[in-house]
N, C-alpha and C positions, 0 to 999 in steps of 0.2 A: 438284528435280532432283539426282540422285545423280551426283557428280563423282569420276572416278578418273584420276589422273595416274600413268603407269607408266614408270619408268626414263627420265625426262626429262633430257637432257644438252644443253649448249650451250657452245661455245667461241668466244671472240672473240680472234683472233690467238693469243697464248700464254696468255690468261687463261681458266681454266675457270670460267665463270659458274654453270653448273648441272652437277652430276655425279650421274647415276643417281637422281634424286628420284622417289619414289613416295609418293603421298598420296591418301587417300580422304576425301571430304567428304560427309557425309550430307545429304539434302534437308532443307529447312526448318531450317537451322542457320546460325550465324555462326561461321566458322572464322578464327581469328587467325593471321597469318603474322608471326613475329618474326625479327629478325636484325640484326646490325650493318650499317652502310652498306657496300655492296659484297659482301654475303653471297649475293646472287643472288635476292632477293625480287622486285624489279621485273622482272628478266629472266624469271623463272618466270611471273609474271602476264602479261607481254607475250606470251609463248608461248601461254598459255591464251586470250588475247584476240585472237590473230592478228596482232599487230604484229611479232612475231619468229618465225621458223621454227626449230624444234629441230633439232639434228644427229641425234638419235635419240629414241625414246620414243613413247608413244601417249597419246591423250586419249579417255576413254570418258564418255559422257553417258547416264545411265540404262541402262548396260550395253552400249550401242552405240558402236562406234568412230566418232569424229567427225573429219572432215577440216576443219581450220581453218588455212587458208593466208593469210587476210587478215582485217582487222577486219570487213569486210562478211560474211565467213563466220561470224564469231563472233556478229554481230548477228542473222543468220538463225537461229542456234542459241539466241538469247535471252541472249547474254553481252554485258554492257556493262562498260566500265572507266573509272573516274575516275582520271586520271593525277595524279601529284604536281604537275606543271605542266600545268594544264588545256589541252586541245586546243580552241582557239576561234579566231575570226577578228575581230581588233580593229576593222577598218573596218565591221563589220556592226552592225545594231541587235540587241538581245537577242532579239527575237522571231524574226528571220531566222536567228540562230545556233541558236535553239531548234528551228527547223523542219528543220535539217540531219539527214539520215539517215532522215527520215520519208517514207514513200511517199505520193505525192499528185500526181504528174505535174507539168505546167508551172504549174498554177494551184492551189496548196495552199489549204486552208481556213484563212485567216489569222484569221478571226473565231473559229472553233472553237479554233485554236491559242492565241490570246490568252486565251480563257476557261480552257483547260487550264493555261496558264502561271500565271495568277493563282490558280487553285485549288491548284496544287502549291506555289506560293510561300507561300500562306496556311497550308498544311498544315505546312510546315517552319519557318514564322516568318521567312522571308527577305524582306527589303525590296528588291525589284527592280522596276524599271520596264521593261516590255517594249519601250518605244519609246526607251529610252536606248541609248547606244553602248557596245559591249563594251570599247573602250579607256578608258572612264571608270571601269571597275570596279577594285576592289582585288583582290588575289590571292584572298582569301577569298570575295569575291562571285563571282569567276569559277568557283571550285569549286562554289558553290551553283547557278549556272546549269547546269553540266555534270551535276550530280546530277539536277536536274529533267529535263534533256533525255534522259538515259539511261532514267529511269523512264518517260517519255512514249513512247519508241520501243518499249517493250515488253520490257525486259530482265527475264528470270527469274532470271538469275544476275548479281549486282552485285559488281564488284571495286572496292574503294576503297583507293587507294594514299595513305597519310598524309592522310586527309580532314579531320582536326581541327586541322591546324596553322595555318589561316588564318581560323578562325571564332571567335566569342566564346563564352563559357561558356554563356549561355542558348541560343544556336543549337546548340551541341554537345549539350546536354541534349535539345533537341527532335529533333536528328538521331538520337541514340541511341534515343530512344523510338520514332521512326519505323522505324529498322532492326529493332528488336525486333518491332514490329508487322508489318513485311514478312516477317520470318522466320516468325512465327506463322501468316501467311497462305500459307506454302509457299515463299517465295523463299529461295534459297541465297546467302549473302553471304560473300565473302572479304575480310577486313579486315586490310590491311597497315599496321603502325604501329610506331614506335619507342617510343611512350608506354606503358609497362607498365601504368599505372593504367587507361588506356582499354581495353586488351586484357583485363585482369583483370575489369573491370566488365562488359564487353559480350559477350565471346566464350564460346561453348559448349565450345570446345577450341582449343588453340594448337599450331602447328607451328613449330619453331625451326630456322633455317638458319644455318650458319656456313661461310664459305669455299666456298660453292657446294653444300654437302651438307646433307641433312636430318639433324640430330644428335639430335633428340628431339621428343617431343610431351608435352602436359600437359592435364589437365582440372581444373575447379574441385574443391576450393578450391586456388587457386594460391599458391605460395610464391615471392615476388619474388626471393629469394636464389637459388633454383634456376633460375629463368628467366634471370637475369643470368649465372649460371655457365655455362649452356648457350650463351647468345648469344656470350660472349667467351672462354670457357674459363678464366676467372679472375674474381676480385672486382674491382670498380671502386671506387677511392677518390675521394670527392668532396673538392675543396679547401675549406679553411676560409675563411669570409667575412672578408676583410681590408678595413679602412677606409683609404682613401687620404688622406694629409695634403693640405689645400688648397694649391694653388699660385697662380701669377699668373693673371689673367683671360685666357682664350683666346678665348672667344666671349661677346659681350654682345648680348642681345636686349632692346630697349627699346620697350615699347608697340606691339608689332607686331600688325597686323591682316592677315588673309589671306582670300582668297576662292577657293573651288573651285567645281566644277560644281554641287554640291548642298549646300555648307556654307560658313559664314563663321565665322572665328575672330577674336576681338577681344582686344586688350590683353595679349599674352604678354610676360612679363618674366622673364628669368633671366640670370645670369652663370655661365658654365661655366668652371671652374678647370682648370689644367694637371693631368693625371693623374686627373681625375675621370670617373666614369661616370654618365651621366644616362639613366634609363629612361623611355620614353614609353608610357603604358598607356592603353587605351581600346578600346571596341568598334570593329570594322572600320568605316571611313568616318566616324570621329569627328573627323578632322582631323589626326591625328598624322603621316600620310604627307605631307600638304601642308606641314606645319611642317618636317619633316625635309628635304624638297626645297628649301624656302626657305633653310634653313641651308647648302645647297650651291649656292645661286644658280640653282636650277632653276625656282623660282617667285618672282615679284616681289611684295613686300608692298604692300598698299593704303595702309598708313601705318605709322609706326614706323621703327626703324633696326636694322641688323645691323652689328656691329663685330668685326673680328678683330684681336687685339692692339692695340686702340684705334684701328685704321684703319677708317674708315667704308666698308662694302662694300654699302650699300643700293643696290639696283637694278643691281649689277654682275652680269656673266655667270658662268656655271658655270666657264668657263675661267679667269676672274679668281680665283675661289675656289680652284680647283686650284693655281694658281700661288702662292697664299698658304698652301699646305700642307693643304688640305681634301680628303679622299677620301670618296666616296659609294659604298656597296655596296647595290645594289637587291635586292629580294626575288625578282624575276623574273630568275634568274641567266642562263639561256640567251638570254633576249630582250633584256635591257638591260645585263647585266654582262659576258657572254662572247659569242664570235662562232661560231655553229655552222658547221662545215665547216673551221675552222682547227685546227691541232694545238696541243698544249701549248707546243711550242717557238715557234711563230709568235705565240702570245699573249705570251710573255715578251719576244720581240723588239719587238712593238708597244708594250709597257708601258715600255720603256726609252727614255731620251733618245737622239735621233738622233746618230750619230757618222759623219759623211760620207754619201756617196750609196749605198754598197753595204753589204749585210749580211754580217757575218763569221760564216759558218755554223758554223765550229769554236767560236767564242766563244759563239754562241747555244746550241749543244748543251751546252757546259760549264755555261752559266748555267742551262739547263733542268734538267740533272741535279742541280746544287747545290740549286735551289729545290725540286725534287721530293723530294729527300732531307730538306731542312730542314723541310718542311711535311708530310712523311709521306704524300704523294699516291700513290695506287695507280694508276699510269699510267706510260707511257713518253713521251719527248719527241715522238715521232711519232704518239702516240695522238690521234684526233680528240676535241675537247673534249666532244662530246655522248655519247661512250662512257663517261664517268666517272659514278659514282653521285652522288647529291645531295650527300653529305658531302664527296666529293672535289672536286666543283665549288666548294663553299664554301671549301675549303682553297686551291683555285686562286685565287679572288678575293683571299684574304688574301695569297697568295704574289706576286700582281701589284702589291701596294701599294708605292709608292716610299718611300724614306727621305730626309730626315726628314719627318714629318707632325705638324701641330699638332692636327688634329681628324679623327676618323674617324666617319662617319655610316653606320649599318647598319640596314637593314630586315630584321627577322626573322633574326638571325644564325644560329640553329640550327633553322630551319624544316625539318622532315623528317629531322633528324639523330638518330642513336642516342645513348645515354648517353656512350659513350667519345668520340665525335666532338664532342659538346657540351662536354665537359670540355676537350678538346684545343683547340677553337676559342677558348674563353674564356681558356685559358692563353696563347694567342698574343696575344689582344687585351690581356690584362693585362700582358704583357711590354712592349707599347707604352706602356701607362699608366705603368709604372715609369720609362720614359724621358721622361715629360712629355706624352705624347699624350692628349688627351681623347677620350672615346667617348660618342656619343649614339645610342641604339638603340631600335627598336620591337620589342615582342614581345607575342604574345597569351598567352604562358605566364606566369602570375602568379608562379609559383615562380622562374622565370628572372629576372624583373624584380627581385624581392626579394633573390635570391641575389647578383646581380652589380652592382646599382646602388648608388651612394652617395646619390643623390637621385632623386625620381620626379616627373614631371609627368603629371597625369591629365587626359584629354580626354573631354568629354561634351557632345554636342549643341551644339558651337560654343564651349563654355566650357572654359577651361584653368585648372587649379589653380595656386596658387603652388608652388614646389619644396617637396617633402616629404622629410624624411630617411627612407631606406628602413628603417632600424632602428626607426622609430616606426610602421611599418605591418605588418599581417598579411595573409595571403591573403584572409581574410574582410573586413577593413576596406577593402582595396584593391578587392575585388570589389563592395562596396557603392558606393564612389565611382564606379567604372566604370559601374554601373547607375543613377547619378544620385541616390544617397542620401548624406546627410551633407555636402552642399555649403553648408548654412546657416552653418556656422562661417566658411567662406571669405568668403561674402558679408557677414557681420556684421563681419569684420575689415576688408574694403574700405570699408564704410560708416563705421567708426570712424576709418579713416585719412583 
């Protein structure tokens, strides 16, 4: 399908999200869409997929003007979109969610749907049970479910908004092979990503957006320096890796075993020191999310003990952990970290300790303006939280953290963020480390794990490695451990002990 976007413009209040964007995407191709967070990539894709109406401009499909006023219109035209935060229904079983949007009347063919579900899952290498509940899935698994659903309802144009941020390396390789196969079969794919290496490897051409405008296009062979320059208008300097001196023990995990819906973790042992950064690496569903939740009091251990500053916290509630200076930032920002419908100012008011029965509106606005400026958030105090880009929502989560904190637990701190936002987010986290706060984080990006961690815990099939110094690992060696290879040395060490 030949896609033409002509002079697309969209304004939200005083923010020009898209300004006169024109783009032609040939059929049977993979078109990359690059840009910093807030550049207008997601807005442009939401307009194309019917989730947002443009203020002006036209969409042409195979030379014919298309009227797309809703997602249903887009689906009728064969356009499907995988959002950065997948649109699904947690109370449903996977098969029921899979059936959504498919014509079939009151009595859909569940047996045929289950057969198609399993065939697609096998094709992508996704391990999903159609009878499991959606709320039991990780963020990456939810993305996988949505990809399968969009293909099944007959999408001829597939829009993927940051699709590789929550899946493992083998799954990404399988996904890329499938996308190339789909394009060779005639499907048109729009691939939105902040990961330059993904775009350079996968895409036939790239369009670069900055501040709502199309500033350039590129074709292979790509020059990374040129792409970064168009994205940001300048070069981005990466910080040097700095080793934190060990401080006093903040968190002690002694012989902890945990049980999830589909996995059991046994015998985790680690002492997290003040100012230290611990990275948790592993394929999606390997247990690192359960462990991080247990460190926040969200999951109770089957056995073993958690201690904060030598105070036994085993079996205590999340609120008890919070009172002891522990903060937890979930991967699902809008669902578990922020409150859709509330403004930035209302979030800041809720995050502060109560002072009396009434809200001081003047003080709340001043607090909001100060935090917005301090964390470089692109938004106003009265802006609804869902109007922010992914990077700005992540900055909001950091801006909402109280002081002082002894431990910050973060799921995928830079998921879906561009290079500049990634450097900025970690700069803010490292500022807290300099003040003695410890960080424990999950990431599917191995480069991020090695760049920012002091030590690493690797999770595989219910097993957890002893802490490994990040400087002793490479992307290759860490990838092998995540894939289940090289564990013999750990097991031999345990036997010798």
